[in-house]
PQR file with spaces between the fields and no chain letter, atoms N, CA, C, O and H, PARSE charges and radii, in Angstrom:
ATOM       1  N    MET     1       1.645  -13.341  -17.783 -0.4000 1.5000
ATOM       2  CA   MET     1       1.461  -13.499  -16.363 -0.0000 2.0000
ATOM       3  C    MET     1       2.806  -13.565  -15.637  0.5500 1.7000
ATOM       4  O    MET     1       2.941  -13.077  -14.515 -0.5500 1.4000
ATOM       5  N    LYS     2       3.801  -14.177  -16.293 -0.4000 1.5000
ATOM       6  CA   LYS     2       5.117  -14.266  -15.675 -0.0000 2.0000
ATOM       7  C    LYS     2       5.751  -12.887  -15.519  0.5500 1.7000
ATOM       8  O    LYS     2       6.487  -12.642  -14.563 -0.5500 1.4000
ATOM       9  H    LYS     2       3.691  -14.573  -17.204  0.4000 1.0000
ATOM      10  N    LYS     3       5.461  -11.980  -16.466 -0.4000 1.5000
ATOM      11  CA   LYS     3       5.996  -10.628  -16.354 -0.0000 2.0000
ATOM      12  C    LYS     3       5.419   -9.912  -15.151  0.5500 1.7000
ATOM      13  O    LYS     3       6.130   -9.194  -14.447 -0.5500 1.4000
ATOM      14  H    LYS     3       4.863  -12.178  -17.243  0.4000 1.0000
ATOM      15  N    VAL     4       4.130  -10.107  -14.913 -0.4000 1.5000
ATOM      16  CA   VAL     4       3.472   -9.458  -13.773 -0.0000 2.0000
ATOM      17  C    VAL     4       4.031  -10.000  -12.468  0.5500 1.7000
ATOM      18  O    VAL     4       4.331   -9.236  -11.550 -0.5500 1.4000
ATOM      19  H    VAL     4       3.553  -10.690  -15.484  0.4000 1.0000
ATOM      20  N    LEU     5       4.172  -11.324  -12.384 -0.4000 1.5000
ATOM      21  CA   LEU     5       4.729  -11.924  -11.176 -0.0000 2.0000
ATOM      22  C    LEU     5       6.186  -11.525  -10.970  0.5500 1.7000
ATOM      23  O    LEU     5       6.610  -11.301   -9.836 -0.5500 1.4000
ATOM      24  H    LEU     5       3.928  -11.944  -13.130  0.4000 1.0000
ATOM      25  N    GLY     6       6.945  -11.435  -12.039 -0.4000 1.5000
ATOM      26  CA   GLY     6       8.332  -10.996  -11.929 -0.0000 2.0000
ATOM      27  C    GLY     6       8.438   -9.561  -11.455  0.5500 1.7000
ATOM      28  O    GLY     6       9.292   -9.223  -10.636 -0.5500 1.4000
ATOM      29  H    GLY     6       6.601  -11.616  -12.960  0.4000 1.0000
ATOM      30  N    TRP     7       7.551   -8.711  -11.985 -0.4000 1.5000
ATOM      31  CA   TRP     7       7.548   -7.310  -11.547 -0.0000 2.0000
ATOM      32  C    TRP     7       7.131   -7.219  -10.080  0.5500 1.7000
ATOM      33  O    TRP     7       7.701   -6.435   -9.321 -0.5500 1.4000
ATOM      34  H    TRP     7       6.856   -8.985  -12.651  0.4000 1.0000
ATOM      35  N    ALA     8       6.143   -8.013   -9.679 -0.4000 1.5000
ATOM      36  CA   ALA     8       5.670   -7.992   -8.298 -0.0000 2.0000
ATOM      37  C    ALA     8       6.761   -8.454   -7.334  0.5500 1.7000
ATOM      38  O    ALA     8       6.884   -7.923   -6.231 -0.5500 1.4000
ATOM      39  H    ALA     8       5.680   -8.650  -10.295  0.4000 1.0000
ATOM      40  N    GLN     9       7.546   -9.437   -7.749 -0.4000 1.5000
ATOM      41  CA   GLN     9       8.632   -9.900   -6.891 -0.0000 2.0000
ATOM      42  C    GLN     9       9.783   -8.911   -6.858  0.5500 1.7000
ATOM      43  O    GLN     9      10.499   -8.830   -5.860 -0.5500 1.4000
ATOM      44  H    GLN     9       7.445   -9.868   -8.645  0.4000 1.0000
ATOM      45  N    ALA    10       9.971   -8.164   -7.928 -0.4000 1.5000
ATOM      46  CA   ALA    10      11.049   -7.173   -7.971 -0.0000 2.0000
ATOM      47  C    ALA    10      10.689   -5.913   -7.188  0.5500 1.7000
ATOM      48  O    ALA    10      11.574   -5.201   -6.713 -0.5500 1.4000
ATOM      49  H    ALA    10       9.389   -8.230   -8.739  0.4000 1.0000
ATOM      50  N    HIS    11       9.394   -5.637   -7.052 -0.4000 1.5000
ATOM      51  CA   HIS    11       8.927   -4.424   -6.367 -0.0000 2.0000
ATOM      52  C    HIS    11       7.875   -4.790   -5.321  0.5500 1.7000
ATOM      53  O    HIS    11       6.690   -4.524   -5.521 -0.5500 1.4000
ATOM      54  H    HIS    11       8.675   -6.215   -7.438  0.4000 1.0000
ATOM      55  N    PRO    12       8.291   -5.392   -4.216 -0.5600 1.5000
ATOM      56  CA   PRO    12       7.293   -5.889   -3.255  0.2800 2.0000
ATOM      57  C    PRO    12       6.517   -4.774   -2.556  0.5500 1.7000
ATOM      58  O    PRO    12       5.331   -4.943   -2.271 -0.5500 1.4000
ATOM      59  N    TYR    13       7.150   -3.651   -2.276 -0.4000 1.5000
ATOM      60  CA   TYR    13       6.434   -2.582   -1.570 -0.0000 2.0000
ATOM      61  C    TYR    13       5.400   -1.916   -2.476  0.5500 1.7000
ATOM      62  O    TYR    13       4.305   -1.586   -2.021 -0.5500 1.4000
ATOM      63  H    TYR    13       8.113   -3.514   -2.507  0.4000 1.0000
ATOM      64  N    LEU    14       5.729   -1.717   -3.738 -0.4000 1.5000
ATOM      65  CA   LEU    14       4.741   -1.151   -4.654 -0.0000 2.0000
ATOM      66  C    LEU    14       3.573   -2.115   -4.857  0.5500 1.7000
ATOM      67  O    LEU    14       2.421   -1.694   -4.961 -0.5500 1.4000
ATOM      68  H    LEU    14       6.619   -1.985   -4.108  0.4000 1.0000
ATOM      69  N    THR    15       3.880   -3.401   -4.913 -0.4000 1.5000
ATOM      70  CA   THR    15       2.829   -4.401   -5.052 -0.0000 2.0000
ATOM      71  C    THR    15       1.905   -4.376   -3.840  0.5500 1.7000
ATOM      72  O    THR    15       0.683   -4.421   -3.983 -0.5500 1.4000
ATOM      73  H    THR    15       4.816   -3.743   -4.828  0.4000 1.0000
ATOM      74  N    CYS    16       2.491   -4.304   -2.651 -0.4000 1.5000
ATOM      75  CA   CYS    16       1.678   -4.232   -1.435 -0.0000 2.0000
ATOM      76  C    CYS    16       0.826   -2.969   -1.431  0.5500 1.7000
ATOM      77  O    CYS    16      -0.340   -3.005   -1.038 -0.5500 1.4000
ATOM      78  H    CYS    16       3.484   -4.268   -2.535  0.4000 1.0000
ATOM      79  N    TRP    17       1.403   -1.859   -1.864 -0.4000 1.5000
ATOM      80  CA   TRP    17       0.666   -0.598   -1.907 -0.0000 2.0000
ATOM      81  C    TRP    17      -0.539   -0.724   -2.851  0.5500 1.7000
ATOM      82  O    TRP    17      -1.646   -0.311   -2.505 -0.5500 1.4000
ATOM      83  H    TRP    17       2.350   -1.830   -2.183  0.4000 1.0000
ATOM      84  N    ILE    18      -0.325   -1.281   -4.014 -0.4000 1.5000
ATOM      85  CA   ILE    18      -1.408   -1.411   -4.994 -0.0000 2.0000
ATOM      86  C    ILE    18      -2.516   -2.318   -4.460  0.5500 1.7000
ATOM      87  O    ILE    18      -3.696   -1.976   -4.546 -0.5500 1.4000
ATOM      88  H    ILE    18       0.575   -1.617   -4.295  0.4000 1.0000
ATOM      89  N    VAL    19      -2.141   -3.463   -3.913 -0.4000 1.5000
ATOM      90  CA   VAL    19      -3.140   -4.405   -3.416 -0.0000 2.0000
ATOM      91  C    VAL    19      -3.899   -3.816   -2.236  0.5500 1.7000
ATOM      92  O    VAL    19      -5.124   -3.921   -2.169 -0.5500 1.4000
ATOM      93  H    VAL    19      -1.183   -3.740   -3.843  0.4000 1.0000
ATOM      94  N    LEU    20      -3.177   -3.196   -1.304 -0.4000 1.5000
ATOM      95  CA   LEU    20      -3.822   -2.590   -0.140 -0.0000 2.0000
ATOM      96  C    LEU    20      -4.730   -1.436   -0.557  0.5500 1.7000
ATOM      97  O    LEU    20      -5.834   -1.295   -0.031 -0.5500 1.4000
ATOM      98  H    LEU    20      -2.182   -3.111   -1.359  0.4000 1.0000
ATOM      99  N    ALA    21      -4.274   -0.615   -1.493 -0.4000 1.5000
ATOM     100  CA   ALA    21      -5.082    0.520   -1.942 -0.0000 2.0000
ATOM     101  C    ALA    21      -6.360    0.051   -2.625  0.5500 1.7000
ATOM     102  O    ALA    21      -7.425    0.628   -2.405 -0.5500 1.4000
ATOM     103  H    ALA    21      -3.378   -0.729   -1.920  0.4000 1.0000
ATOM     104  N    ILE    22      -6.268   -0.979   -3.443 -0.4000 1.5000
ATOM     105  CA   ILE    22      -7.472   -1.500   -4.114 -0.0000 2.0000
ATOM     106  C    ILE    22      -8.473   -2.008   -3.084  0.5500 1.7000
ATOM     107  O    ILE    22      -9.664   -1.711   -3.175 -0.5500 1.4000
ATOM     108  H    ILE    22      -5.403   -1.448   -3.622  0.4000 1.0000
ATOM     109  N    GLY    23      -8.001   -2.763   -2.117 -0.4000 1.5000
ATOM     110  CA   GLY    23      -8.891   -3.277   -1.075 -0.0000 2.0000
ATOM     111  C    GLY    23      -9.521   -2.174   -0.248  0.5500 1.7000
ATOM     112  O    GLY    23     -10.709   -2.231    0.069 -0.5500 1.4000
ATOM     113  H    GLY    23      -7.033   -3.005   -2.043  0.4000 1.0000
ATOM     114  N    MET    24      -8.723   -1.163    0.104 -0.4000 1.5000
ATOM     115  CA   MET    24      -9.251   -0.068    0.916 -0.0000 2.0000
ATOM     116  C    MET    24     -10.261    0.775    0.138  0.5500 1.7000
ATOM     117  O    MET    24     -11.266    1.205    0.703 -0.5500 1.4000
ATOM     118  H    MET    24      -7.758   -1.117   -0.154  0.4000 1.0000
ATOM     119  N    VAL    25     -10.013    1.013   -1.133 -0.4000 1.5000
ATOM     120  CA   VAL    25     -10.954    1.793   -1.947 -0.0000 2.0000
ATOM     121  C    VAL    25     -12.244    1.011   -2.159  0.5500 1.7000
ATOM     122  O    VAL    25     -13.325    1.601   -2.156 -0.5500 1.4000
ATOM     123  H    VAL    25      -9.197    0.663   -1.593  0.4000 1.0000
ATOM     124  N    ILE    26     -12.156   -0.295   -2.341 -0.4000 1.5000
ATOM     125  CA   ILE    26     -13.372   -1.106   -2.458 -0.0000 2.0000
ATOM     126  C    ILE    26     -14.196   -1.006   -1.181  0.5500 1.7000
ATOM     127  O    ILE    26     -15.416   -0.851   -1.242 -0.5500 1.4000
ATOM     128  H    ILE    26     -11.278   -0.774   -2.344  0.4000 1.0000
ATOM     129  N    MET    27     -13.540   -1.094   -0.021 -0.4000 1.5000
ATOM     130  CA   MET    27     -14.263   -0.962    1.240 -0.0000 2.0000
ATOM     131  C    MET    27     -14.860    0.434    1.397  0.5500 1.7000
ATOM     132  O    MET    27     -15.969    0.581    1.912 -0.5500 1.4000
ATOM     133  H    MET    27     -12.550   -1.220    0.028  0.4000 1.0000
ATOM     134  N    LEU    28     -14.135    1.454    0.958 -0.4000 1.5000
ATOM     135  CA   LEU    28     -14.656    2.821    1.016 -0.0000 2.0000
ATOM     136  C    LEU    28     -15.901    2.954    0.160  0.5500 1.7000
ATOM     137  O    LEU    28     -16.906    3.508    0.607 -0.5500 1.4000
ATOM     138  H    LEU    28     -13.235    1.335    0.540  0.4000 1.0000
ATOM     139  N    LEU    29     -15.846    2.457   -1.055 -0.4000 1.5000
ATOM     140  CA   LEU    29     -16.993    2.559   -1.957 -0.0000 2.0000
ATOM     141  C    LEU    29     -18.183    1.754   -1.444  0.5500 1.7000
ATOM     142  O    LEU    29     -19.328    2.189   -1.569 -0.5500 1.4000
ATOM     143  H    LEU    29     -15.030    2.007   -1.418  0.4000 1.0000
ATOM     144  N    ALA    30     -17.922    0.600   -0.875 -0.4000 1.5000
ATOM     145  CA   ALA    30     -19.006   -0.232   -0.355 -0.0000 2.0000
ATOM     146  C    ALA    30     -19.664    0.402    0.863  0.5500 1.7000
ATOM     147  O    ALA    30     -20.878    0.299    1.040 -0.5500 1.4000
ATOM     148  H    ALA    30     -16.992    0.247   -0.774  0.4000 1.0000
ATOM     149  N    SER    31     -18.878    1.047    1.691 -0.4000 1.5000
ATOM     150  CA   SER    31     -19.435    1.617    2.919 -0.0000 2.0000
ATOM     151  C    SER    31     -20.038    3.005    2.720  0.5500 1.7000
ATOM     152  O    SER    31     -20.753    3.490    3.596 -0.5500 1.4000
ATOM     153  H    SER    31     -17.892    1.131    1.547  0.4000 1.0000
ATOM     154  N    SER    32     -19.769    3.645    1.604 -0.4000 1.5000
ATOM     155  CA   SER    32     -20.273    5.006    1.403 -0.0000 2.0000
ATOM     156  C    SER    32     -21.400    5.069    0.375  0.5500 1.7000
ATOM     157  O    SER    32     -21.681    6.139   -0.166 -0.5500 1.4000
ATOM     158  H    SER    32     -19.188    3.250    0.892  0.4000 1.0000
ATOM     159  N    THR    33     -22.047    3.944    0.099 -0.4000 1.5000
ATOM     160  CA   THR    33     -23.084    3.944   -0.932 -0.0000 2.0000
ATOM     161  C    THR    33     -24.285    4.795   -0.544  0.5500 1.7000
ATOM     162  O    THR    33     -24.877    5.443   -1.407 -0.5500 1.4000
ATOM     163  H    THR    33     -21.819    3.075    0.538  0.4000 1.0000
ATOM     164  N    HIS    34     -24.657    4.811    0.724 -0.4000 1.5000
ATOM     165  CA   HIS    34     -25.843    5.561    1.154 -0.0000 2.0000
ATOM     166  C    HIS    34     -25.472    6.812    1.949  0.5500 1.7000
ATOM     167  O    HIS    34     -26.300    7.343    2.688 -0.5500 1.4000
ATOM     168  H    HIS    34     -24.176    4.285    1.426  0.4000 1.0000
ATOM     169  N    ALA    35     -24.244    7.281    1.803 -0.4000 1.5000
ATOM     170  CA   ALA    35     -23.806    8.447    2.566 -0.0000 2.0000
ATOM     171  C    ALA    35     -24.186    9.757    1.892  0.5500 1.7000
ATOM     172  O    ALA    35     -24.125   10.810    2.527 -0.5500 1.4000
ATOM     173  H    ALA    35     -23.571    6.850    1.203  0.4000 1.0000
ATOM     174  N    GLY    36     -24.572    9.718    0.635 -0.4000 1.5000
ATOM     175  CA   GLY    36     -24.970   10.937   -0.059 -0.0000 2.0000
ATOM     176  C    GLY    36     -23.809   11.852   -0.414  0.5500 1.7000
ATOM     177  O    GLY    36     -23.961   13.073   -0.428 -0.5500 1.4000
ATOM     178  H    GLY    36     -24.622    8.863    0.119  0.4000 1.0000
ATOM     179  N    LEU    37     -22.654   11.271   -0.702 -0.4000 1.5000
ATOM     180  CA   LEU    37     -21.487   12.071   -1.052 -0.0000 2.0000
ATOM     181  C    LEU    37     -21.543   12.494   -2.515  0.5500 1.7000
ATOM     182  O    LEU    37     -22.047   11.766   -3.371 -0.5500 1.4000
ATOM     183  H    LEU    37     -22.530   10.279   -0.691  0.4000 1.0000
ATOM     184  N    LEU    38     -21.023   13.673   -2.780 -0.4000 1.5000
ATOM     185  CA   LEU    38     -20.886   14.131   -4.158 -0.0000 2.0000
ATOM     186  C    LEU    38     -19.744   13.359   -4.821  0.5500 1.7000
ATOM     187  O    LEU    38     -18.861   12.851   -4.130 -0.5500 1.4000
ATOM     188  H    LEU    38     -20.614   14.265   -2.084  0.4000 1.0000
ATOM     189  N    PRO    39     -19.753   13.265   -6.146 -0.5600 1.5000
ATOM     190  CA   PRO    39     -18.663   12.549   -6.825  0.2800 2.0000
ATOM     191  C    PRO    39     -17.282   13.148   -6.520  0.5500 1.7000
ATOM     192  O    PRO    39     -16.303   12.412   -6.396 -0.5500 1.4000
ATOM     193  N    SER    40     -17.202   14.462   -6.402 -0.4000 1.5000
ATOM     194  CA   SER    40     -15.907   15.079   -6.090 -0.0000 2.0000
ATOM     195  C    SER    40     -15.448   14.714   -4.677  0.5500 1.7000
ATOM     196  O    SER    40     -14.256   14.518   -4.441 -0.5500 1.4000
ATOM     197  H    SER    40     -17.997   15.060   -6.503  0.4000 1.0000
ATOM     198  N    GLN    41     -16.381   14.624   -3.750 -0.4000 1.5000
ATOM     199  CA   GLN    41     -16.034   14.226   -2.390 -0.0000 2.0000
ATOM     200  C    GLN    41     -15.581   12.769   -2.349  0.5500 1.7000
ATOM     201  O    GLN    41     -14.627   12.427   -1.651 -0.5500 1.4000
ATOM     202  H    GLN    41     -17.349   14.783   -3.942  0.4000 1.0000
ATOM     203  N    LEU    42     -16.261   11.929   -3.090 -0.4000 1.5000
ATOM     204  CA   LEU    42     -15.889   10.520   -3.141 -0.0000 2.0000
ATOM     205  C    LEU    42     -14.522   10.338   -3.802  0.5500 1.7000
ATOM     206  O    LEU    42     -13.723    9.507   -3.370 -0.5500 1.4000
ATOM     207  H    LEU    42     -17.037   12.207   -3.657  0.4000 1.0000
ATOM     208  N    ALA    43     -14.261   11.114   -4.843 -0.4000 1.5000
ATOM     209  CA   ALA    43     -12.953   11.042   -5.506 -0.0000 2.0000
ATOM     210  C    ALA    43     -11.846   11.495   -4.563  0.5500 1.7000
ATOM     211  O    ALA    43     -10.777   10.886   -4.522 -0.5500 1.4000
ATOM     212  H    ALA    43     -14.910   11.789   -5.194  0.4000 1.0000
ATOM     213  N    PHE    44     -12.096   12.563   -3.803 -0.4000 1.5000
ATOM     214  CA   PHE    44     -11.104   13.041   -2.842 -0.0000 2.0000
ATOM     215  C    PHE    44     -10.828   11.977   -1.783  0.5500 1.7000
ATOM     216  O    PHE    44      -9.673   11.727   -1.439 -0.5500 1.4000
ATOM     217  H    PHE    44     -12.964   13.058   -3.836  0.4000 1.0000
ATOM     218  N    LEU    45     -11.888   11.348   -1.266 -0.4000 1.5000
ATOM     219  CA   LEU    45     -11.702   10.295   -0.275 -0.0000 2.0000
ATOM     220  C    LEU    45     -10.942    9.111   -0.850  0.5500 1.7000
ATOM     221  O    LEU    45     -10.128    8.501   -0.156 -0.5500 1.4000
ATOM     222  H    LEU    45     -12.827   11.551   -1.546  0.4000 1.0000
ATOM     223  N    ALA    46     -11.195    8.780   -2.102 -0.4000 1.5000
ATOM     224  CA   ALA    46     -10.481    7.667   -2.734 -0.0000 2.0000
ATOM     225  C    ALA    46      -8.994    7.988   -2.886  0.5500 1.7000
ATOM     226  O    ALA    46      -8.147    7.128   -2.646 -0.5500 1.4000
ATOM     227  H    ALA    46     -11.856    9.276   -2.666  0.4000 1.0000
ATOM     228  N    VAL    47      -8.675    9.223   -3.283 -0.4000 1.5000
ATOM     229  CA   VAL    47      -7.265    9.617   -3.420 -0.0000 2.0000
ATOM     230  C    VAL    47      -6.581    9.595   -2.059  0.5500 1.7000
ATOM     231  O    VAL    47      -5.454    9.114   -1.945 -0.5500 1.4000
ATOM     232  H    VAL    47      -9.364    9.921   -3.478  0.4000 1.0000
ATOM     233  N    MET    48      -7.239   10.105   -1.037 -0.4000 1.5000
ATOM     234  CA   MET    48      -6.661   10.100    0.301 -0.0000 2.0000
ATOM     235  C    MET    48      -6.496    8.669    0.829  0.5500 1.7000
ATOM     236  O    MET    48      -5.550    8.383    1.563 -0.5500 1.4000
ATOM     237  H    MET    48      -8.155   10.497   -1.130  0.4000 1.0000
ATOM     238  N    THR    49      -7.405    7.783    0.461 -0.4000 1.5000
ATOM     239  CA   THR    49      -7.305    6.381    0.859 -0.0000 2.0000
ATOM     240  C    THR    49      -6.093    5.719    0.215  0.5500 1.7000
ATOM     241  O    THR    49      -5.393    4.939    0.862 -0.5500 1.4000
ATOM     242  H    THR    49      -8.173    8.014   -0.135  0.4000 1.0000
ATOM     243  N    VAL    50      -5.845    6.020   -1.041 -0.4000 1.5000
ATOM     244  CA   VAL    50      -4.667    5.477   -1.726 -0.0000 2.0000
ATOM     245  C    VAL    50      -3.386    5.998   -1.076  0.5500 1.7000
ATOM     246  O    VAL    50      -2.427    5.247   -0.896 -0.5500 1.4000
ATOM     247  H    VAL    50      -6.413    6.653   -1.567  0.4000 1.0000
ATOM     248  N    LEU    51      -3.373    7.277   -0.728 -0.4000 1.5000
ATOM     249  CA   LEU    51      -2.200    7.840   -0.051 -0.0000 2.0000
ATOM     250  C    LEU    51      -2.017    7.227    1.336  0.5500 1.7000
ATOM     251  O    LEU    51      -0.889    6.983    1.763 -0.5500 1.4000
ATOM     252  H    LEU    51      -4.152    7.887   -0.875  0.4000 1.0000
ATOM     253  N    LEU    52      -3.118    6.981    2.036 -0.4000 1.5000
ATOM     254  CA   LEU    52      -3.035    6.332    3.340 -0.0000 2.0000
ATOM     255  C    LEU    52      -2.480    4.921    3.214  0.5500 1.7000
ATOM     256  O    LEU    52      -1.685    4.495    4.052 -0.5500 1.4000
ATOM     257  H    LEU    52      -4.034    7.180    1.689  0.4000 1.0000
ATOM     258  N    ALA    53      -2.882    4.195    2.191 -0.4000 1.5000
ATOM     259  CA   ALA    53      -2.337    2.854    1.961 -0.0000 2.0000
ATOM     260  C    ALA    53      -0.834    2.925    1.707  0.5500 1.7000
ATOM     261  O    ALA    53      -0.082    2.071    2.177 -0.5500 1.4000
ATOM     262  H    ALA    53      -3.528    4.541    1.510  0.4000 1.0000
ATOM     263  N    GLY    54      -0.399    3.934    0.967 -0.4000 1.5000
ATOM     264  CA   GLY    54       1.031    4.112    0.734 -0.0000 2.0000
ATOM     265  C    GLY    54       1.778    4.412    2.015  0.5500 1.7000
ATOM     266  O    GLY    54       2.878    3.902    2.227 -0.5500 1.4000
ATOM     267  H    GLY    54      -1.010    4.627    0.585  0.4000 1.0000
ATOM     268  N    ALA    55       1.191    5.236    2.873 -0.4000 1.5000
ATOM     269  CA   ALA    55       1.823    5.539    4.158 -0.0000 2.0000
ATOM     270  C    ALA    55       1.914    4.294    5.028  0.5500 1.7000
ATOM     271  O    ALA    55       2.913    4.091    5.716 -0.5500 1.4000
ATOM     272  H    ALA    55       0.297    5.649    2.700  0.4000 1.0000
ATOM     273  N    CYS    56       0.885    3.461    5.004 -0.4000 1.5000
ATOM     274  CA   CYS    56       0.907    2.216    5.781 -0.0000 2.0000
ATOM     275  C    CYS    56       2.024    1.293    5.315  0.5500 1.7000
ATOM     276  O    CYS    56       2.752    0.730    6.132 -0.5500 1.4000
ATOM     277  H    CYS    56       0.072    3.626    4.444  0.4000 1.0000
ATOM     278  N    VAL    57       2.159    1.140    4.010 -0.4000 1.5000
ATOM     279  CA   VAL    57       3.215    0.274    3.471 -0.0000 2.0000
ATOM     280  C    VAL    57       4.587    0.865    3.773  0.5500 1.7000
ATOM     281  O    VAL    57       5.533    0.128    4.052 -0.5500 1.4000
ATOM     282  H    VAL    57       1.568    1.597    3.346  0.4000 1.0000
ATOM     283  N    TRP    58       4.701    2.174    3.721 -0.4000 1.5000
ATOM     284  CA   TRP    58       5.975    2.829    4.035 -0.0000 2.0000
ATOM     285  C    TRP    58       6.365    2.573    5.489  0.5500 1.7000
ATOM     286  O    TRP    58       7.528    2.284    5.774 -0.5500 1.4000
ATOM     287  H    TRP    58       3.933    2.773    3.495  0.4000 1.0000
ATOM     288  N    ILE    59       5.410    2.677    6.409 -0.4000 1.5000
ATOM     289  CA   ILE    59       5.697    2.430    7.819 -0.0000 2.0000
ATOM     290  C    ILE    59       6.050    0.964    8.046  0.5500 1.7000
ATOM     291  O    ILE    59       6.949    0.653    8.827 -0.5500 1.4000
ATOM     292  H    ILE    59       4.466    2.912    6.178  0.4000 1.0000
ATOM     293  N    ILE    60       5.346    0.070    7.366 -0.4000 1.5000
ATOM     294  CA   ILE    60       5.674   -1.359    7.488 -0.0000 2.0000
ATOM     295  C    ILE    60       7.086   -1.629    6.981  0.5500 1.7000
ATOM     296  O    ILE    60       7.777   -2.500    7.511 -0.5500 1.4000
ATOM     297  H    ILE    60       4.616    0.323    6.731  0.4000 1.0000
ATOM     298  N    SER    61       7.523   -0.891    5.960 -0.4000 1.5000
ATOM     299  CA   SER    61       8.865   -1.108    5.415 -0.0000 2.0000
ATOM     300  C    SER    61       9.949   -0.706    6.397  0.5500 1.7000
ATOM     301  O    SER    61      11.072   -1.199    6.299 -0.5500 1.4000
ATOM     302  H    SER    61       6.962   -0.184    5.530  0.4000 1.0000
ATOM     303  N    TRP    62       9.647    0.174    7.339 -0.4000 1.5000
ATOM     304  CA   TRP    62      10.644    0.537    8.351 -0.0000 2.0000
ATOM     305  C    TRP    62      11.045   -0.695    9.147  0.5500 1.7000
ATOM     306  O    TRP    62      12.228   -0.919    9.400 -0.5500 1.4000
ATOM     307  H    TRP    62       8.734    0.574    7.419  0.4000 1.0000
ATOM     308  N    ASP    63      10.066   -1.486    9.538 -0.4000 1.5000
ATOM     309  CA   ASP    63      10.338   -2.676   10.327 -0.0000 2.0000
ATOM     310  C    ASP    63      11.078   -3.718    9.497  0.5500 1.7000
ATOM     311  O    ASP    63      11.955   -4.409   10.015 -0.5500 1.4000
ATOM     312  H    ASP    63       9.104   -1.304    9.332  0.4000 1.0000
ATOM     313  N    ALA    64      10.744   -3.838    8.242 -0.4000 1.5000
ATOM     314  CA   ALA    64      11.401   -4.821    7.382 -0.0000 2.0000
ATOM     315  C    ALA    64      12.867   -4.451    7.158  0.5500 1.7000
ATOM     316  O    ALA    64      13.716   -5.337    7.057 -0.5500 1.4000
ATOM     317  H    ALA    64      10.032   -3.277    7.821  0.4000 1.0000
ATOM     318  N    ASP    65      13.175   -3.160    7.079 -0.4000 1.5000
ATOM     319  CA   ASP    65      14.550   -2.733    6.892 -0.0000 2.0000
ATOM     320  C    ASP    65      15.396   -3.035    8.113  0.5500 1.7000
ATOM     321  O    ASP    65      16.595   -3.280    7.977 -0.5500 1.4000
ATOM     322  H    ASP    65      12.485   -2.440    7.161  0.4000 1.0000
ATOM     323  N    GLU    66      14.808   -3.027    9.309 -0.4000 1.5000
ATOM     324  CA   GLU    66      15.557   -3.329   10.519 -0.0000 2.0000
ATOM     325  C    GLU    66      15.874   -4.811   10.634  0.5500 1.7000
ATOM     326  O    GLU    66      16.846   -5.187   11.290 -0.5500 1.4000
ATOM     327  H    GLU    66      13.834   -2.828    9.419  0.4000 1.0000
ATOM     328  N    ASP    67      15.064   -5.660   10.004 -0.4000 1.5000
ATOM     329  CA   ASP    67      15.268   -7.105   10.089 -0.0000 2.0000
ATOM     330  C    ASP    67      16.406   -7.593    9.203  0.5500 1.7000
ATOM     331  O    ASP    67      16.914   -8.696    9.409 -0.5500 1.4000
ATOM     332  H    ASP    67      14.275   -5.355    9.471  0.4000 1.0000
ATOM     333  N    GLU    68      16.815   -6.799    8.229 -0.4000 1.5000
ATOM     334  CA   GLU    68      17.887   -7.221    7.337 -0.0000 2.0000
ATOM     335  C    GLU    68      19.216   -7.178    8.076  0.5500 1.7000
ATOM     336  O    GLU    68      19.506   -6.208    8.776 -0.5500 1.4000
ATOM     337  H    GLU    68      16.403   -5.903    8.061  0.4000 1.0000
ATOM     338  N    PRO    69      20.024   -8.219    7.928 -0.5600 1.5000
ATOM     339  CA   PRO    69      21.321   -8.208    8.608  0.2800 2.0000
ATOM     340  C    PRO    69      22.260   -7.183    7.977  0.5500 1.7000
ATOM     341  O    PRO    69      22.213   -6.931    6.773 -0.5500 1.4000
ATOM     342  N    SER    70      23.095   -6.610    8.801 -0.4000 1.5000
ATOM     343  CA   SER    70      24.049   -5.646    8.268 -0.0000 2.0000
ATOM     344  C    SER    70      25.146   -6.370    7.516  0.5500 1.7000
ATOM     345  O    SER    70      25.426   -7.539    7.780 -0.5500 1.4000
ATOM     346  H    SER    70      23.133   -6.814    9.779  0.4000 1.0000
ATOM     347  N    GLU    71      25.767   -5.668    6.574 -0.4000 1.5000
ATOM     348  CA   GLU    71      26.792   -6.293    5.740 -0.0000 2.0000
ATOM     349  C    GLU    71      28.141   -6.334    6.456  0.5500 1.7000
ATOM     350  O    GLU    71      29.015   -7.116    6.081 -0.5500 1.4000
ATOM     351  H    GLU    71      25.540   -4.718    6.359  0.4000 1.0000
ATOM     352  N    GLU    72      28.316   -5.511    7.470 -0.4000 1.5000
ATOM     353  CA   GLU    72      29.586   -5.472    8.174 -0.0000 2.0000
ATOM     354  C    GLU    72      29.600   -6.577    9.235  0.5500 1.7000
ATOM     355  O    GLU    72      28.627   -6.740    9.971 -0.5500 1.4000
ATOM     356  H    GLU    72      27.605   -4.876    7.774  0.4000 1.0000
ATOM     357  N    PRO    73      30.682   -7.322    9.315 -0.5600 1.5000
ATOM     358  CA   PRO    73      30.751   -8.330   10.362  0.2800 2.0000
ATOM     359  C    PRO    73      30.922   -7.653   11.724  0.5500 1.7000
ATOM     360  O    PRO    73      31.570   -6.613   11.834 -0.5500 1.4000
ATOM     361  N    SER    74      30.339   -8.251   12.743 -0.4000 1.5000
ATOM     362  CA   SER    74      30.450   -7.673   14.079 -0.0000 2.0000
ATOM     363  C    SER    74      31.832   -7.971   14.646  0.5500 1.7000
ATOM     364  O    SER    74      32.417   -9.029   14.412 -0.5500 1.4000
ATOM     365  H    SER    74      29.812   -9.096   12.654  0.4000 1.0000
ATOM     366  N    LYS    75      32.327   -7.002   15.395 -0.4000 1.5000
ATOM     367  CA   LYS    75      33.655   -7.154   15.992 -0.0000 2.0000
ATOM     368  C    LYS    75      33.507   -7.739   17.400  0.5500 1.7000
ATOM     369  O    LYS    75      32.602   -7.348   18.138 -0.5500 1.4000
ATOM     370  H    LYS    75      31.852   -6.142   15.585  0.4000 1.0000
ATOM     371  N    PRO    76      34.379   -8.662   17.773 -0.5600 1.5000
ATOM     372  CA   PRO    76      34.285   -9.260   19.120  0.2800 2.0000
ATOM     373  C    PRO    76      34.733   -8.323   20.207  0.5500 1.7000
ATOM     374  O    PRO    76      34.710   -8.685   21.383 -0.5500 1.4000
């Protein structure tokens, strides 16, 4: 368990992507039970959902990168 937590702390964006993708795919599967989708259509939607979760985490990382202080001291 410590290895998993250590990996999650070392790779926070990948961890967020995995957790968000799992949650989004669960919601997709729960909401599409009576939609009459073919398995190939459902698989395509699941793959696109995982990619969408990755795009969301990538966009969120833009804001996090701006919050980090620069290494160069500011000049008066």
